[in-house]
matplotlib code that plots the C-alpha trace (Angstrom):
import matplotlib.pyplot as plt

x = [0.7, 4.0, 3.7, 5.3, 2.6, -0.3, -0.5, 0.0, -3.4, -6.6, -10.1, -11.7, -15.4, -15.8, -15.5, -11.7, -11.6, -10.4, -12.4, -10.6, -11.6, -9.7, -11.2, -14.5, -15.1, -12.9, -14.3, -11.7, -8.6, -6.7, -3.1, -0.4, 2.6, 5.6, 9.1, 12.1, 12.9, 9.4, 9.6, 12.9, 11.5, 8.5, 10.9, 13.4, 10.7, 8.5, 5.5, 2.2, -0.5, -3.5, -4.9, -5.8, -3.1, -3.1, -4.5, -6.0, -9.6, -8.4, -5.7, -7.2, -8.4, -5.3, -4.7, -1.8, -0.3, -0.4, 1.1, 4.0, 4.6, 4.6, 6.8, 9.2, 9.6, 10.0, 12.4, 14.5, 14.7, 15.9, 18.6, 19.7, 19.8, 22.1, 24.4, 23.9, 24.5, 21.2, 22.8, 24.7, 23.2, 22.9, 21.0, 18.8, 16.0, 16.1, 13.4, 10.8, 11.8, 11.4, 8.0, 6.7, 8.0, 6.3, 2.9, 2.7, 4.7, 5.9, 3.1, 0.3, -1.4, -2.5, -5.1, -8.2, -8.7, -5.8, -7.3, -7.5, -11.1, -11.8, -14.1, -15.1, -16.0, -18.1, -16.1, -17.3, -14.5, -15.8, -12.3, -12.6, -9.0, -6.8, -5.3, -1.8, -0.1, 3.4, 6.5, 4.7, 7.3, 6.5, 8.2, 7.0, 8.5, 8.9, 6.7, 9.2, 12.2, 10.9, 13.3, 12.5, 10.8, 10.9, 10.3, 7.8, 4.2, 2.4, -1.4, -3.9, -7.7, -10.3, -13.2, -16.7, -18.1, -16.3, -12.7, -10.5, -8.1, -4.6, -3.2, -5.6, -3.9, -0.6, -2.2, -3.9, -0.6, 1.1, -1.7, -1.4, 2.4, 2.7, 2.3, 4.3, 3.8, 4.5, 4.8, 2.2, -0.4, 0.4, -0.2, -3.5, -4.7, -4.0, -5.7, -8.8, -9.2, -9.0, -11.6, -13.9, -13.2, -13.6, -16.5, -14.8, -12.9, -10.7, -7.6, -4.0, -1.1, 2.6, 5.1, 8.8, 10.6, 13.9, 13.8, 16.4, 15.8, 17.4, 20.0, 21.3, 21.1, 20.6, 21.7, 23.0, 21.9, 22.0, 21.1, 17.9, 14.4, 11.0, 8.1, 4.4, 1.3, -2.5, -4.7, -8.5, -11.3, -10.1, -6.5, -6.6, -6.9, -3.5, -4.0, -4.9, -2.2, 0.4, -0.6, -0.3, 3.1, 4.4, 3.4, 5.7, 8.6, 8.3, 11.2, 9.5, 12.4, 11.6]
y = [69.0, 67.3, 63.8, 62.1, 63.6, 62.2, 58.8, 60.3, 62.0, 60.3, 61.7, 63.7, 63.2, 66.8, 66.2, 66.2, 62.4, 60.2, 57.7, 54.4, 51.0, 47.7, 44.7, 46.5, 46.1, 48.5, 52.0, 53.5, 55.5, 54.4, 53.6, 53.3, 51.2, 53.4, 52.3, 53.7, 55.7, 57.3, 58.1, 59.9, 61.8, 63.0, 64.4, 66.0, 67.6, 68.7, 66.9, 67.5, 64.9, 66.7, 70.2, 68.9, 67.9, 64.1, 62.9, 59.6, 59.5, 58.5, 61.2, 62.7, 59.6, 59.6, 62.4, 64.8, 63.3, 59.8, 61.0, 62.6, 59.4, 57.3, 59.7, 59.9, 56.1, 55.9, 58.8, 57.2, 54.1, 56.2, 57.8, 54.4, 52.9, 55.8, 54.8, 57.8, 57.3, 58.3, 58.1, 61.3, 64.3, 66.3, 63.5, 61.7, 64.3, 64.7, 62.2, 63.8, 67.3, 66.4, 64.7, 67.7, 70.0, 68.0, 67.8, 71.1, 73.4, 72.8, 70.4, 71.9, 73.1, 69.6, 69.7, 71.6, 72.4, 74.8, 76.7, 80.4, 81.8, 84.6, 87.5, 90.0, 93.6, 96.0, 98.1, 101.4, 103.4, 102.4, 101.6, 100.1, 99.7, 96.7, 96.0, 94.4, 92.6, 91.9, 90.2, 87.8, 85.5, 81.8, 78.5, 75.2, 71.8, 70.0, 66.9, 65.0, 65.3, 66.8, 69.7, 73.4, 75.7, 79.3, 82.7, 85.6, 85.6, 88.6, 88.6, 91.1, 91.5, 93.9, 94.2, 93.0, 95.0, 93.4, 93.5, 91.2, 91.9, 92.2, 89.6, 87.0, 87.2, 86.3, 83.5, 81.9, 81.9, 80.3, 77.7, 76.3, 76.5, 74.5, 71.1, 69.0, 71.0, 71.6, 75.3, 75.2, 73.6, 76.1, 79.0, 77.6, 76.7, 80.3, 81.9, 79.7, 80.0, 83.8, 83.9, 81.8, 83.8, 87.2, 86.2, 87.6, 86.2, 89.3, 87.8, 87.6, 85.6, 85.4, 83.2, 83.6, 80.8, 79.0, 75.2, 73.4, 70.2, 72.2, 74.1, 71.5, 68.3, 67.2, 70.0, 72.0, 75.4, 77.9, 81.0, 80.2, 80.8, 79.6, 82.0, 80.9, 83.0, 82.8, 85.4, 85.5, 87.8, 91.3, 90.3, 88.3, 91.7, 92.9, 96.4, 95.2, 92.5, 95.0, 97.4, 94.6, 93.6, 97.2, 97.4, 94.4, 96.3, 99.1, 99.2, 99.2, 99.3, 100.8]
z = [-142.7, -143.3, -144.9, -141.9, -139.6, -141.5, -139.8, -136.4, -136.4, -135.3, -135.8, -133.0, -132.1, -131.1, -127.3, -127.2, -127.4, -130.2, -132.2, -133.1, -134.4, -134.2, -136.1, -136.1, -132.4, -130.4, -130.0, -127.6, -128.6, -131.7, -130.8, -133.4, -132.8, -133.5, -134.5, -132.7, -135.9, -136.0, -132.3, -132.8, -135.8, -133.7, -131.1, -133.5, -135.7, -132.7, -134.2, -132.3, -132.8, -131.2, -130.2, -126.8, -124.3, -124.5, -121.2, -120.1, -118.9, -115.4, -115.2, -112.0, -110.2, -108.1, -105.6, -105.9, -102.7, -104.2, -107.5, -105.6, -103.7, -106.9, -108.9, -106.0, -106.1, -109.9, -110.0, -107.3, -109.5, -112.4, -110.4, -109.1, -112.6, -113.6, -110.8, -108.5, -104.8, -103.1, -99.6, -100.4, -98.6, -101.8, -103.6, -101.1, -101.1, -104.9, -105.8, -103.5, -104.6, -108.3, -107.6, -105.8, -108.5, -111.2, -109.6, -107.7, -110.0, -113.6, -114.6, -112.4, -115.5, -116.4, -113.7, -114.7, -111.0, -111.3, -114.2, -113.2, -112.9, -115.3, -114.3, -117.0, -116.4, -118.4, -120.7, -119.1, -120.7, -124.2, -125.1, -128.6, -129.7, -129.2, -125.8, -125.9, -123.1, -124.2, -122.8, -120.6, -119.3, -119.4, -118.7, -120.1, -120.9, -124.2, -124.2, -126.3, -124.1, -120.8, -120.9, -120.6, -123.2, -122.1, -123.6, -124.0, -124.9, -126.5, -126.4, -127.6, -127.9, -129.0, -126.5, -127.5, -124.6, -121.7, -120.5, -118.4, -115.6, -116.9, -114.5, -115.9, -119.3, -117.6, -115.5, -118.5, -120.4, -117.4, -116.9, -120.4, -120.2, -117.1, -118.7, -121.2, -124.4, -128.0, -128.8, -131.6, -129.4, -126.5, -128.9, -130.1, -126.6, -125.3, -128.3, -128.2, -124.5, -124.7, -127.4, -125.3, -122.1, -123.7, -126.0, -129.0, -132.0, -132.1, -130.3, -131.3, -129.7, -130.5, -128.7, -129.0, -127.2, -126.8, -126.7, -124.5, -126.5, -129.4, -127.3, -124.9, -127.0, -130.6, -132.8, -129.8, -131.3, -128.5, -130.6, -132.4, -131.1, -132.3, -133.1, -133.4, -133.9, -133.6, -135.2, -134.9, -136.1, -137.0, -136.4, -139.6, -141.4, -142.5, -141.1, -137.6, -137.6, -138.7, -135.9, -133.3, -134.6, -134.5, -130.8, -130.2, -131.6, -129.0, -126.5, -123.1, -120.7, -117.3]

ax = plt.figure().add_subplot(projection="3d")
ax.plot(x, y, z, "-o")
ax.set_aspect("equal")
plt.show()
């Protein structure tokens, strides 16, 4: 952990919630007042402060329809503050379009109700080698600047006696991608969820992604990409990991 990250972490109680104390009386989340400099450092260094996506306890007390209405109103205010003329035919529908896009599309993975159901099947073929699904396209958004992260996910697992439909691997990747994210967290969430769903530790995940918060602002680097990895069970062994990585090098153009 980098030194600047130390004070940004709070202890988890095991249920995905934080424990915090203020003057010995407060037992809710521990909030730290951050300076403008620290806030900028978090964004520029892509610091993640938790494994779980940070959500309030009342995140889903409001219906999607109400969220769309509220976001539309606030986004309209943002556009007006920027000096845009919302009477223009091209712009007047933008606040509602953005609101619907946020709730129903690019951030739909925030809602557990949208989590894809996973059905496992008996491994009747007795296939005992790794299964690799590579080049899964995904689009996410940086939680620090709310601009796109996009790239390819490569996942693999070794069956413990059951198998999963191939499309479910794609859907799980997309579910966790469709929320404000940090790539490291996204990688871990996909890996841990696959281990849980498949009832095996033998799971590997590699993400290769481009961050528009790097390409379109700040350092303005349009050529770099970011690679993160998760290895569990047998994939921690060098032989198995190397086999998986060699499969990723195959040119599969159809």
